[in-house]
mmCIF file of the C-alpha atoms, coordinates in Angstrom:
data_MODEL
# 
_entry.id   MODEL 
# 
loop_
_atom_site.group_PDB 
_atom_site.id 
_atom_site.type_symbol 
_atom_site.label_atom_id 
_atom_site.label_alt_id 
_atom_site.label_comp_id 
_atom_site.label_asym_id 
_atom_site.label_entity_id 
_atom_site.label_seq_id 
_atom_site.pdbx_PDB_ins_code 
_atom_site.Cartn_x 
_atom_site.Cartn_y 
_atom_site.Cartn_z 
_atom_site.occupancy 
_atom_site.B_iso_or_equiv 
_atom_site.pdbx_formal_charge 
_atom_site.auth_seq_id 
_atom_site.auth_comp_id 
_atom_site.auth_asym_id 
_atom_site.auth_atom_id 
_atom_site.pdbx_PDB_model_num 
ATOM 1  C CA . MET A 1 1  ? -9.621  -0.682  7.275   1.00 0.00 ? 1  MET A CA 1 
ATOM 2  C CA . ARG A 1 2  ? -9.297  -3.199  10.078  1.00 0.00 ? 2  ARG A CA 1 
ATOM 3  C CA . ILE A 1 3  ? -5.520  -3.340  10.227  1.00 0.00 ? 3  ILE A CA 1 
ATOM 4  C CA . ARG A 1 4  ? -3.499  -0.395  8.953   1.00 0.00 ? 4  ARG A CA 1 
ATOM 5  C CA . VAL A 1 5  ? 0.257   -0.660  8.576   1.00 0.00 ? 5  VAL A CA 1 
ATOM 6  C CA . ASP A 1 6  ? 2.277   2.472   7.896   1.00 0.00 ? 6  ASP A CA 1 
ATOM 7  C CA . PRO A 1 7  ? 5.374   2.115   5.709   1.00 0.00 ? 7  PRO A CA 1 
ATOM 8  C CA . LYS A 1 8  ? 8.710   1.974   7.507   1.00 0.00 ? 8  LYS A CA 1 
ATOM 9  C CA . LEU A 1 9  ? 10.414  4.570   5.383   1.00 0.00 ? 9  LEU A CA 1 
ATOM 10 C CA . PRO A 1 10 ? 14.191  4.901   5.390   1.00 0.00 ? 10 PRO A CA 1 
ATOM 11 C CA . PRO A 1 11 ? 15.445  7.625   7.781   1.00 0.00 ? 11 PRO A CA 1 
ATOM 12 C CA . TRP A 1 12 ? 16.844  9.707   4.932   1.00 0.00 ? 12 TRP A CA 1 
ATOM 13 C CA . VAL A 1 13 ? 13.300  10.466  3.720   1.00 0.00 ? 13 VAL A CA 1 
ATOM 14 C CA . SER A 1 14 ? 12.518  12.695  6.710   1.00 0.00 ? 14 SER A CA 1 
ATOM 15 C CA . ILE A 1 15 ? 16.053  14.108  6.829   1.00 0.00 ? 15 ILE A CA 1 
ATOM 16 C CA . GLU A 1 16 ? 15.987  15.160  3.167   1.00 0.00 ? 16 GLU A CA 1 
ATOM 17 C CA . GLY A 1 17 ? 12.374  16.331  3.306   1.00 0.00 ? 17 GLY A CA 1 
ATOM 18 C CA . LEU A 1 18 ? 11.805  15.333  -0.302  1.00 0.00 ? 18 LEU A CA 1 
ATOM 19 C CA . PRO A 1 19 ? 8.203   15.085  -1.472  1.00 0.00 ? 19 PRO A CA 1 
ATOM 20 C CA . LEU A 1 20 ? 7.837   11.495  -2.667  1.00 0.00 ? 20 LEU A CA 1 
ATOM 21 C CA . ARG A 1 21 ? 4.962   9.814   -4.485  1.00 0.00 ? 21 ARG A CA 1 
ATOM 22 C CA . VAL A 1 22 ? 4.461   6.109   -5.044  1.00 0.00 ? 22 VAL A CA 1 
ATOM 23 C CA . GLN A 1 23 ? 1.521   4.897   -7.099  1.00 0.00 ? 23 GLN A CA 1 
ATOM 24 C CA . VAL A 1 24 ? 0.524   1.300   -6.452  1.00 0.00 ? 24 VAL A CA 1 
ATOM 25 C CA . SER A 1 25 ? -2.364  -1.007  -7.192  1.00 0.00 ? 25 SER A CA 1 
ATOM 26 C CA . PHE A 1 26 ? -3.480  -3.925  -5.085  1.00 0.00 ? 26 PHE A CA 1 
ATOM 27 C CA . THR A 1 27 ? -6.229  -6.495  -4.754  1.00 0.00 ? 27 THR A CA 1 
ATOM 28 C CA . ILE A 1 28 ? -8.395  -6.953  -1.675  1.00 0.00 ? 28 ILE A CA 1 
ATOM 29 C CA . MET A 1 29 ? -9.393  -10.582 -1.260  1.00 0.00 ? 29 MET A CA 1 
ATOM 30 C CA . ALA A 1 30 ? -12.805 -11.747 0.032   1.00 0.00 ? 30 ALA A CA 1 
ATOM 31 C CA . ASP A 1 31 ? -11.351 -12.278 3.521   1.00 0.00 ? 31 ASP A CA 1 
ATOM 32 C CA . GLY A 1 32 ? -10.047 -8.683  3.654   1.00 0.00 ? 32 GLY A CA 1 
ATOM 33 C CA . THR A 1 33 ? -6.399  -9.519  3.076   1.00 0.00 ? 33 THR A CA 1 
ATOM 34 C CA . VAL A 1 34 ? -4.340  -7.668  0.495   1.00 0.00 ? 34 VAL A CA 1 
ATOM 35 C CA . ALA A 1 35 ? -2.733  -9.502  -2.399  1.00 0.00 ? 35 ALA A CA 1 
ATOM 36 C CA . ALA A 1 36 ? -0.905  -8.652  -5.590  1.00 0.00 ? 36 ALA A CA 1 
ATOM 37 C CA . VAL A 1 37 ? 0.587   -5.271  -4.672  1.00 0.00 ? 37 VAL A CA 1 
ATOM 38 C CA . TYR A 1 38 ? 2.296   -3.706  -7.690  1.00 0.00 ? 38 TYR A CA 1 
ATOM 39 C CA . VAL A 1 39 ? 4.153   -0.434  -8.114  1.00 0.00 ? 39 VAL A CA 1 
ATOM 40 C CA . GLN A 1 40 ? 2.538   1.403   -11.012 1.00 0.00 ? 40 GLN A CA 1 
ATOM 41 C CA . ARG A 1 41 ? 4.720   4.522   -10.759 1.00 0.00 ? 41 ARG A CA 1 
ATOM 42 C CA . SER A 1 42 ? 7.908   4.470   -8.733  1.00 0.00 ? 42 SER A CA 1 
ATOM 43 C CA . SER A 1 43 ? 9.074   7.183   -6.370  1.00 0.00 ? 43 SER A CA 1 
ATOM 44 C CA . GLY A 1 44 ? 12.468  6.775   -7.993  1.00 0.00 ? 44 GLY A CA 1 
ATOM 45 C CA . TYR A 1 45 ? 13.823  5.149   -4.836  1.00 0.00 ? 45 TYR A CA 1 
ATOM 46 C CA . PRO A 1 46 ? 13.509  1.347   -4.622  1.00 0.00 ? 46 PRO A CA 1 
ATOM 47 C CA . ASP A 1 47 ? 13.747  1.331   -0.804  1.00 0.00 ? 47 ASP A CA 1 
ATOM 48 C CA . VAL A 1 48 ? 10.765  3.694   -0.532  1.00 0.00 ? 48 VAL A CA 1 
ATOM 49 C CA . ASP A 1 49 ? 8.746   1.689   -3.062  1.00 0.00 ? 49 ASP A CA 1 
ATOM 50 C CA . SER A 1 50 ? 9.408   -1.589  -1.258  1.00 0.00 ? 50 SER A CA 1 
ATOM 51 C CA . ALA A 1 51 ? 8.440   -0.042  2.107   1.00 0.00 ? 51 ALA A CA 1 
ATOM 52 C CA . VAL A 1 52 ? 5.048   0.953   0.655   1.00 0.00 ? 52 VAL A CA 1 
ATOM 53 C CA . VAL A 1 53 ? 4.506   -2.461  -0.942  1.00 0.00 ? 53 VAL A CA 1 
ATOM 54 C CA . ASP A 1 54 ? 5.461   -4.246  2.281   1.00 0.00 ? 54 ASP A CA 1 
ATOM 55 C CA . ALA A 1 55 ? 3.138   -2.091  4.401   1.00 0.00 ? 55 ALA A CA 1 
ATOM 56 C CA . LEU A 1 56 ? 0.166   -2.569  2.076   1.00 0.00 ? 56 LEU A CA 1 
ATOM 57 C CA . SER A 1 57 ? 0.690   -6.318  1.939   1.00 0.00 ? 57 SER A CA 1 
ATOM 58 C CA . HIS A 1 58 ? 0.259   -6.438  5.749   1.00 0.00 ? 58 HIS A CA 1 
ATOM 59 C CA . CYS A 1 59 ? -2.942  -4.352  5.842   1.00 0.00 ? 59 CYS A CA 1 
ATOM 60 C CA . GLN A 1 60 ? -6.320  -5.962  6.268   1.00 0.00 ? 60 GLN A CA 1 
ATOM 61 C CA . PHE A 1 61 ? -9.711  -4.576  5.327   1.00 0.00 ? 61 PHE A CA 1 
ATOM 62 C CA . ASN A 1 62 ? -13.052 -5.137  7.025   1.00 0.00 ? 62 ASN A CA 1 
ATOM 63 C CA . VAL A 1 63 ? -15.157 -7.949  5.648   1.00 0.00 ? 63 VAL A CA 1 
ATOM 64 C CA . VAL A 1 64 ? -18.768 -7.168  4.811   1.00 0.00 ? 64 VAL A CA 1 
ATOM 65 C CA . ALA A 1 65 ? -20.982 -9.843  6.358   1.00 0.00 ? 65 ALA A CA 1 
ATOM 66 C CA . ASP A 1 66 ? -23.213 -11.821 3.991   1.00 0.00 ? 66 ASP A CA 1 
ATOM 67 C CA . SER A 1 67 ? -21.565 -10.264 0.963   1.00 0.00 ? 67 SER A CA 1 
ATOM 68 C CA . PRO A 1 68 ? -20.544 -12.389 -1.994  1.00 0.00 ? 68 PRO A CA 1 
ATOM 69 C CA . PRO A 1 69 ? -16.812 -12.456 -2.704  1.00 0.00 ? 69 PRO A CA 1 
ATOM 70 C CA . VAL A 1 70 ? -15.711 -9.648  -4.981  1.00 0.00 ? 70 VAL A CA 1 
ATOM 71 C CA . LYS A 1 71 ? -12.250 -9.357  -6.413  1.00 0.00 ? 71 LYS A CA 1 
ATOM 72 C CA . GLY A 1 72 ? -10.896 -6.182  -7.904  1.00 0.00 ? 72 GLY A CA 1 
ATOM 73 C CA . THR A 1 73 ? -7.816  -4.024  -8.100  1.00 0.00 ? 73 THR A CA 1 
ATOM 74 C CA . ILE A 1 74 ? -7.594  -0.699  -6.304  1.00 0.00 ? 74 ILE A CA 1 
ATOM 75 C CA . PRO A 1 75 ? -5.259  2.091   -7.416  1.00 0.00 ? 75 PRO A CA 1 
ATOM 76 C CA . TYR A 1 76 ? -3.609  3.975   -4.548  1.00 0.00 ? 76 TYR A CA 1 
ATOM 77 C CA . LEU A 1 77 ? -1.266  6.951   -4.412  1.00 0.00 ? 77 LEU A CA 1 
ATOM 78 C CA . ALA A 1 78 ? 1.025   7.302   -1.374  1.00 0.00 ? 78 ALA A CA 1 
ATOM 79 C CA . VAL A 1 79 ? 2.474   10.784  -0.882  1.00 0.00 ? 79 VAL A CA 1 
ATOM 80 C CA . PHE A 1 80 ? 5.214   11.548  1.651   1.00 0.00 ? 80 PHE A CA 1 
ATOM 81 C CA . LYS A 1 81 ? 6.625   14.956  2.599   1.00 0.00 ? 81 LYS A CA 1 
# 
């Protein structure tokens, strides 16, 4: 990954110490940008889910030189303790 952005989780997450899981899927475009981030399974807390979606939408992946464009969706599970 060329640019990694960690989610800005609400302060209560670390205070409470709850184990949280957010399952998302997203598409990596040919230029390495991330598009179409969707929550597949919510953590149960909309502010946590939106922090994960926002962070992923600002990530950027490395581009493979001389590779034809490929579009696909990647499932991803974010776990916080």
